[in-house]
Short mmCIF file of the C-alpha atoms (twelve columns), coordinates in Angstrom:
data_MODEL
# 
_entry.id   MODEL 
# 
loop_
_atom_site.group_PDB 
_atom_site.id 
_atom_site.type_symbol 
_atom_site.label_atom_id 
_atom_site.label_alt_id 
_atom_site.label_comp_id 
_atom_site.label_asym_id 
_atom_site.label_seq_id 
_atom_site.Cartn_x 
_atom_site.Cartn_y 
_atom_site.Cartn_z 
_atom_site.pdbx_PDB_model_num 
ATOM 1   C CA . MET A 1   -78.702  -1.222 68.746 1 
ATOM 2   C CA . HIS A 2   -81.510  -0.198 66.262 1 
ATOM 3   C CA . ALA A 3   -83.757  0.644  69.033 1 
ATOM 4   C CA . LEU A 4   -80.934  2.686  70.686 1 
ATOM 5   C CA . LEU A 5   -80.607  4.487  67.566 1 
ATOM 6   C CA . ARG A 6   -84.348  4.961  67.607 1 
ATOM 7   C CA . LEU A 7   -84.353  6.218  71.052 1 
ATOM 8   C CA . ARG A 8   -81.390  8.564  70.432 1 
ATOM 9   C CA . ALA A 9   -83.147  10.161 67.588 1 
ATOM 10  C CA . TYR A 10  -86.178  10.682 69.760 1 
ATOM 11  C CA . VAL A 11  -84.258  12.352 72.552 1 
ATOM 12  C CA . ALA A 12  -82.436  14.503 70.309 1 
ATOM 13  C CA . GLY A 13  -85.594  15.750 68.687 1 
ATOM 14  C CA . GLN A 14  -87.019  16.517 71.851 1 
ATOM 15  C CA . LEU A 15  -84.016  18.517 72.980 1 
ATOM 16  C CA . GLN A 16  -83.960  20.352 69.782 1 
ATOM 17  C CA . ALA A 17  -87.798  21.272 70.181 1 
ATOM 18  C CA . GLN A 18  -86.789  22.716 73.317 1 
ATOM 19  C CA . PHE A 19  -83.784  24.725 71.886 1 
ATOM 20  C CA . ARG A 20  -81.530  22.881 74.186 1 
ATOM 21  C CA . ILE A 21  -79.018  22.946 71.137 1 
ATOM 22  C CA . ALA A 22  -75.823  22.035 72.801 1 
ATOM 23  C CA . GLU A 23  -77.277  18.815 74.140 1 
ATOM 24  C CA . ALA A 24  -78.880  18.130 70.819 1 
ATOM 25  C CA . SER A 25  -75.765  18.652 69.016 1 
ATOM 26  C CA . ALA A 26  -74.168  16.189 71.394 1 
ATOM 27  C CA . GLU A 27  -76.990  13.693 70.806 1 
ATOM 28  C CA . ALA A 28  -76.507  14.195 66.856 1 
ATOM 29  C CA . ASP A 29  -73.035  13.386 67.125 1 
ATOM 30  C CA . GLU A 30  -73.971  10.051 68.754 1 
ATOM 31  C CA . ILE A 31  -76.449  9.442  66.304 1 
ATOM 32  C CA . LEU A 32  -74.034  9.838  63.312 1 
ATOM 33  C CA . ARG A 33  -71.729  7.490  64.873 1 
ATOM 34  C CA . MET A 34  -74.341  4.905  65.608 1 
ATOM 35  C CA . VAL A 35  -75.234  5.006  62.028 1 
ATOM 36  C CA . ASP A 36  -71.880  4.133  61.024 1 
ATOM 37  C CA . LEU A 37  -72.197  0.750  63.076 1 
ATOM 38  C CA . VAL A 38  -75.725  0.129  62.036 1 
ATOM 39  C CA . GLY A 39  -75.224  0.521  58.368 1 
ATOM 40  C CA . THR A 40  -78.254  0.115  56.300 1 
ATOM 41  C CA . VAL A 41  -79.836  -3.028 58.063 1 
ATOM 42  C CA . ALA A 42  -82.627  -0.820 59.093 1 
ATOM 43  C CA . PRO A 43  -82.915  1.833  56.488 1 
ATOM 44  C CA . SER A 44  -86.133  3.479  57.594 1 
ATOM 45  C CA . GLU A 45  -84.883  4.019  61.018 1 
ATOM 46  C CA . VAL A 46  -81.456  5.164  59.608 1 
ATOM 47  C CA . LEU A 47  -82.827  7.889  57.329 1 
ATOM 48  C CA . ALA A 48  -85.273  9.071  59.935 1 
ATOM 49  C CA . SER A 49  -82.149  9.542  62.468 1 
ATOM 50  C CA . LEU A 50  -80.270  11.321 59.893 1 
ATOM 51  C CA . ALA A 51  -83.012  13.815 59.238 1 
ATOM 52  C CA . THR A 52  -83.098  14.651 63.079 1 
ATOM 53  C CA . ALA A 53  -79.429  15.133 63.100 1 
ATOM 54  C CA . ALA A 54  -79.398  17.420 59.873 1 
ATOM 55  C CA . LEU A 55  -82.177  19.424 61.450 1 
ATOM 56  C CA . ILE A 56  -80.176  19.946 64.572 1 
ATOM 57  C CA . ARG A 57  -77.070  21.008 62.652 1 
ATOM 58  C CA . GLU A 58  -79.553  23.131 60.864 1 
ATOM 59  C CA . THR A 59  -80.652  24.733 64.016 1 
ATOM 60  C CA . ALA A 60  -77.239  25.061 65.348 1 
ATOM 61  C CA . GLY A 61  -76.472  27.435 62.193 1 
ATOM 62  C CA . ASP A 62  -73.884  24.653 60.807 1 
ATOM 63  C CA . LEU A 63  -75.649  24.681 57.373 1 
ATOM 64  C CA . GLU A 64  -72.668  22.897 55.487 1 
ATOM 65  C CA . SER A 65  -72.927  19.962 58.098 1 
ATOM 66  C CA . SER A 66  -76.844  19.704 57.757 1 
ATOM 67  C CA . LEU A 67  -76.196  19.362 53.926 1 
ATOM 68  C CA . LYS A 68  -73.495  16.751 54.349 1 
ATOM 69  C CA . ILE A 69  -75.887  14.593 56.590 1 
ATOM 70  C CA . ALA A 70  -78.688  15.168 53.664 1 
ATOM 71  C CA . ARG A 71  -76.652  14.018 51.133 1 
ATOM 72  C CA . ARG A 72  -75.196  11.005 53.039 1 
ATOM 73  C CA . ALA A 73  -79.022  9.795  53.732 1 
ATOM 74  C CA . SER A 74  -79.412  10.609 50.004 1 
ATOM 75  C CA . GLU A 75  -76.828  8.099  49.333 1 
ATOM 76  C CA . ILE A 76  -78.159  5.556  51.606 1 
ATOM 77  C CA . ALA A 77  -81.848  6.199  50.243 1 
ATOM 78  C CA . LYS A 78  -80.624  5.580  46.551 1 
ATOM 79  C CA . SER A 79  -78.862  2.568  47.495 1 
ATOM 80  C CA . VAL A 80  -81.375  0.804  49.344 1 
ATOM 81  C CA . TYR A 81  -84.542  1.742  47.761 1 
ATOM 82  C CA . GLY A 82  -83.300  2.785  44.214 1 
ATOM 83  C CA . GLU A 83  -83.578  5.934  42.180 1 
ATOM 84  C CA . GLN A 84  -87.059  5.567  41.331 1 
ATOM 85  C CA . SER A 85  -88.423  5.278  45.045 1 
ATOM 86  C CA . SER A 86  -90.248  7.731  47.413 1 
ATOM 87  C CA . PRO A 87  -87.469  7.707  50.217 1 
ATOM 88  C CA . TYR A 88  -85.058  8.908  47.415 1 
ATOM 89  C CA . ALA A 89  -87.478  11.485 46.239 1 
ATOM 90  C CA . ALA A 90  -87.829  12.796 49.837 1 
ATOM 91  C CA . SER A 91  -83.899  12.765 50.211 1 
ATOM 92  C CA . LEU A 92  -83.521  15.033 47.428 1 
ATOM 93  C CA . ALA A 93  -86.230  17.472 48.638 1 
ATOM 94  C CA . ARG A 94  -84.461  17.482 52.004 1 
ATOM 95  C CA . ILE A 95  -81.173  18.384 49.972 1 
ATOM 96  C CA . ALA A 96  -83.077  21.139 48.253 1 
ATOM 97  C CA . GLY A 97  -84.361  22.626 51.409 1 
ATOM 98  C CA . ALA A 98  -80.678  22.978 52.820 1 
ATOM 99  C CA . LEU A 99  -79.584  24.289 49.504 1 
ATOM 100 C CA . GLY A 100 -82.071  26.986 49.786 1 
ATOM 101 C CA . LYS A 101 -81.176  27.917 53.492 1 
ATOM 102 C CA . MET A 102 -77.527  28.246 51.976 1 
ATOM 103 C CA . GLY A 103 -78.753  30.627 49.288 1 
ATOM 104 C CA . ARG A 104 -77.652  28.206 46.687 1 
ATOM 105 C CA . GLN A 105 -81.081  28.493 44.698 1 
ATOM 106 C CA . GLN A 106 -79.963  27.072 41.176 1 
ATOM 107 C CA . GLU A 107 -78.791  23.868 42.994 1 
ATOM 108 C CA . ARG A 108 -81.957  24.025 45.012 1 
ATOM 109 C CA . LEU A 109 -84.077  24.436 42.187 1 
ATOM 110 C CA . ASP A 110 -82.136  21.625 40.279 1 
ATOM 111 C CA . ALA A 111 -82.856  19.128 43.181 1 
ATOM 112 C CA . ASN A 112 -86.264  19.932 43.413 1 
ATOM 113 C CA . ARG A 113 -86.832  19.312 39.733 1 
ATOM 114 C CA . SER A 114 -85.131  15.730 40.170 1 
ATOM 115 C CA . ALA A 115 -87.210  15.333 43.321 1 
ATOM 116 C CA . LEU A 116 -90.584  16.035 41.431 1 
ATOM 117 C CA . LYS A 117 -89.462  13.977 38.273 1 
ATOM 118 C CA . ILE A 118 -89.426  10.861 40.707 1 
ATOM 119 C CA . ALA A 119 -92.293  11.761 42.655 1 
ATOM 120 C CA . GLN A 120 -94.548  11.876 39.189 1 
ATOM 121 C CA . HIS A 121 -93.613  8.043  38.842 1 
ATOM 122 C CA . VAL A 122 -94.135  7.114  42.552 1 
ATOM 123 C CA . TYR A 123 -97.360  9.004  43.268 1 
ATOM 124 C CA . SER A 124 -100.835 9.144  41.756 1 
ATOM 125 C CA . SER A 125 -101.880 12.673 40.187 1 
ATOM 126 C CA . GLY A 126 -104.277 13.341 43.136 1 
ATOM 127 C CA . SER A 127 -101.727 12.421 45.842 1 
ATOM 128 C CA . PRO A 128 -101.034 15.207 48.635 1 
ATOM 129 C CA . ALA A 129 -97.322  14.149 48.285 1 
ATOM 130 C CA . LEU A 130 -97.256  14.916 44.724 1 
ATOM 131 C CA . PHE A 131 -98.853  18.274 45.221 1 
ATOM 132 C CA . THR A 132 -96.146  19.123 47.743 1 
ATOM 133 C CA . TYR A 133 -93.287  18.246 45.502 1 
ATOM 134 C CA . ARG A 134 -94.679  20.461 42.839 1 
ATOM 135 C CA . TYR A 135 -95.120  23.231 45.471 1 
ATOM 136 C CA . ASN A 136 -91.661  22.933 46.353 1 
ATOM 137 C CA . LEU A 137 -90.654  23.386 42.883 1 
ATOM 138 C CA . GLY A 138 -92.997  26.294 42.483 1 
ATOM 139 C CA . LEU A 139 -91.081  28.127 45.408 1 
ATOM 140 C CA . SER A 140 -87.922  27.358 43.937 1 
ATOM 141 C CA . LEU A 141 -88.891  28.970 40.751 1 
ATOM 142 C CA . LEU A 142 -90.231  32.073 42.363 1 
ATOM 143 C CA . ASP A 143 -86.956  32.240 44.702 1 
ATOM 144 C CA . SER A 144 -84.553  31.946 41.757 1 
ATOM 145 C CA . GLY A 145 -86.199  34.790 39.721 1 
ATOM 146 C CA . ALA A 146 -88.521  32.573 37.526 1 
ATOM 147 C CA . VAL A 147 -91.547  34.437 38.306 1 
ATOM 148 C CA . GLN A 148 -93.597  33.665 35.166 1 
ATOM 149 C CA . GLU A 149 -92.926  29.831 35.127 1 
ATOM 150 C CA . ALA A 150 -93.694  29.843 39.065 1 
ATOM 151 C CA . ASN A 151 -96.967  31.572 38.123 1 
ATOM 152 C CA . GLU A 152 -97.970  29.412 35.262 1 
ATOM 153 C CA . SER A 153 -97.178  26.457 37.568 1 
ATOM 154 C CA . ALA A 154 -99.239  27.510 40.478 1 
ATOM 155 C CA . SER A 155 -102.029 28.433 37.989 1 
ATOM 156 C CA . SER A 156 -102.288 25.265 36.285 1 
ATOM 157 C CA . LEU A 157 -101.778 23.023 39.193 1 
ATOM 158 C CA . LEU A 158 -104.359 25.039 41.369 1 
ATOM 159 C CA . SER A 159 -106.874 24.418 38.540 1 
ATOM 160 C CA . GLU A 160 -106.144 20.451 38.411 1 
ATOM 161 C CA . ALA A 161 -106.015 20.358 42.513 1 
ATOM 162 C CA . SER A 162 -109.597 21.783 42.380 1 
ATOM 163 C CA . ARG A 163 -110.705 19.259 40.015 1 
ATOM 164 C CA . VAL A 164 -109.419 16.267 41.981 1 
ATOM 165 C CA . ARG A 165 -109.767 17.735 45.656 1 
ATOM 166 C CA . ASP A 166 -112.077 18.972 47.824 1 
ATOM 167 C CA . PRO A 167 -111.555 22.756 47.938 1 
ATOM 168 C CA . LEU A 168 -110.632 22.944 51.464 1 
ATOM 169 C CA . THR A 169 -107.523 20.453 51.432 1 
ATOM 170 C CA . PHE A 170 -104.177 21.626 51.986 1 
ATOM 171 C CA . PRO A 171 -102.663 21.489 48.274 1 
ATOM 172 C CA . ILE A 172 -105.417 23.958 47.551 1 
ATOM 173 C CA . PHE A 173 -104.012 26.375 50.084 1 
ATOM 174 C CA . LEU A 174 -100.627 25.595 48.817 1 
ATOM 175 C CA . TYR A 175 -101.184 26.784 45.388 1 
ATOM 176 C CA . ARG A 176 -103.356 29.732 46.369 1 
ATOM 177 C CA . LYS A 177 -100.437 30.674 48.487 1 
ATOM 178 C CA . LEU A 178 -98.007  30.113 45.773 1 
ATOM 179 C CA . LEU A 179 -100.064 32.121 43.234 1 
ATOM 180 C CA . ALA A 180 -100.659 35.039 45.372 1 
ATOM 181 C CA . ALA A 181 -96.860  34.903 46.140 1 
ATOM 182 C CA . THR A 182 -96.001  35.364 42.509 1 
ATOM 183 C CA . LYS A 183 -98.652  38.370 41.627 1 
ATOM 184 C CA . TYR A 184 -96.780  40.232 44.692 1 
ATOM 185 C CA . ALA A 185 -93.506  39.563 43.000 1 
ATOM 186 C CA . ALA A 186 -94.627  40.627 39.472 1 
ATOM 187 C CA . GLY A 187 -96.104  43.735 41.094 1 
ATOM 188 C CA . GLU A 188 -99.732  42.850 40.862 1 
ATOM 189 C CA . CYS A 189 -100.534 43.703 44.471 1 
ATOM 190 C CA . ALA A 190 -104.166 44.268 43.887 1 
ATOM 191 C CA . LEU A 191 -104.839 40.540 42.610 1 
ATOM 192 C CA . ALA A 192 -102.535 39.072 44.854 1 
ATOM 193 C CA . LYS A 193 -104.357 40.444 47.778 1 
ATOM 194 C CA . THR A 194 -107.680 39.521 45.997 1 
ATOM 195 C CA . ILE A 195 -106.390 35.752 45.823 1 
ATOM 196 C CA . ASP A 196 -105.315 36.064 49.536 1 
ATOM 197 C CA . GLU A 197 -108.677 37.450 50.586 1 
ATOM 198 C CA . GLU A 198 -110.519 34.647 48.966 1 
ATOM 199 C CA . THR A 199 -108.000 31.837 50.513 1 
ATOM 200 C CA . VAL A 200 -108.800 33.299 53.993 1 
ATOM 201 C CA . ALA A 201 -112.670 33.309 53.420 1 
ATOM 202 C CA . MET A 202 -112.498 29.790 51.823 1 
ATOM 203 C CA . PHE A 203 -110.836 28.442 54.753 1 
ATOM 204 C CA . GLY A 204 -112.778 30.459 57.261 1 
ATOM 205 C CA . LEU A 205 -115.746 28.206 56.440 1 
ATOM 206 C CA . VAL A 206 -113.859 25.705 58.327 1 
ATOM 207 C CA . GLY A 207 -113.926 26.580 62.152 1 
ATOM 208 C CA . GLN A 208 -111.391 24.724 63.263 1 
ATOM 209 C CA . LEU A 209 -108.845 26.435 60.573 1 
ATOM 210 C CA . ARG A 210 -110.254 29.826 61.269 1 
ATOM 211 C CA . ASP A 211 -107.338 30.698 63.745 1 
ATOM 212 C CA . SER A 212 -104.809 28.456 61.953 1 
ATOM 213 C CA . PRO A 213 -101.279 30.358 62.076 1 
ATOM 214 C CA . ARG A 214 -101.352 30.028 58.241 1 
ATOM 215 C CA . LEU A 215 -104.291 31.976 58.107 1 
ATOM 216 C CA . ALA A 216 -102.865 34.562 60.216 1 
ATOM 217 C CA . GLU A 217 -99.862  34.699 58.170 1 
ATOM 218 C CA . ILE A 218 -101.925 35.449 55.047 1 
ATOM 219 C CA . ARG A 219 -104.068 38.051 56.817 1 
ATOM 220 C CA . GLN A 220 -100.639 39.777 57.950 1 
ATOM 221 C CA . ARG A 221 -99.581  39.896 54.240 1 
ATOM 222 C CA . ILE A 222 -103.186 41.483 53.501 1 
ATOM 223 C CA . ASP A 223 -102.631 44.089 55.663 1 
ATOM 224 C CA . SER A 224 -98.897  44.838 54.821 1 
ATOM 225 C CA . THR A 225 -98.569  47.957 52.354 1 
ATOM 226 C CA . SER A 226 -95.464  46.426 50.806 1 
ATOM 227 C CA . CYS A 227 -95.876  44.759 47.675 1 
ATOM 228 C CA . ILE A 228 -93.423  41.826 48.300 1 
ATOM 229 C CA . ALA A 229 -94.109  38.240 48.471 1 
ATOM 230 C CA . ASN A 230 -93.559  36.983 51.818 1 
# 
C-alpha cells in the first residue's frame, strides 16, 4: 500500500507538471483515499503525498481544499514527530503559503512566526533551511504592510548570513532580494535598484548563474520605472 501511495503521488505530480489538471485531481482524490487507509504507518510518505495533493488542488484553483489538506498534514506531522520537529515546522510553512495565496496575510504571518520559532530550535544558525524560514517571515511582514520590520529583519539577517556563508550562497540572494523589495515598498527606489544591481553583479561572477531566472527577474525589476516591489 505504501509503495502504491508513493507511485500515485509520483504520477499525480507528473500530471500536475504537465498541466493535466483534471487527471491530476483524480489522482489527488485517490491519494486522499489511500491516506485514510494507510494512516500514519509511513508518515514521511504520507506527508509527501499530501503535499502533492495540496499543490494539485492549489493549481486547480481550489484554495480552500489545498489549505484543508495542508492542515491535515500538519496534524499528522505534529502527532507523529512532535511540536518541536522539522516536519511540523515545514507543515506550518505550507499552511502559511496556502493562507498567503488566499490573501489571509495576518494568519499567514502568524503561521510563519510559529514555523520560524520551531526552526530556530531544530536548525543551527548557519543552516540554509533556517534562512529560508526567516525569509518566509520577512515576506509575510512585507506583504502584511510591516515594511519597517521586514527591512530590519532583512538587513540584520543579511549581515548574519554574510558572516557565516560564502557571499554567493542562496540565503544571501534571498535576503538581498527581500531588502531591495522593502526599499521599493518604502519608496527608496534608488537604493533598491542599487541593491538589485549589486546582486546581479555578485551572482554574475558565477557563470552557471549568469542566465538564472532569478537574475532575469531582478534585471526586469531594475528596468522597471515603477517604484513597487515585485
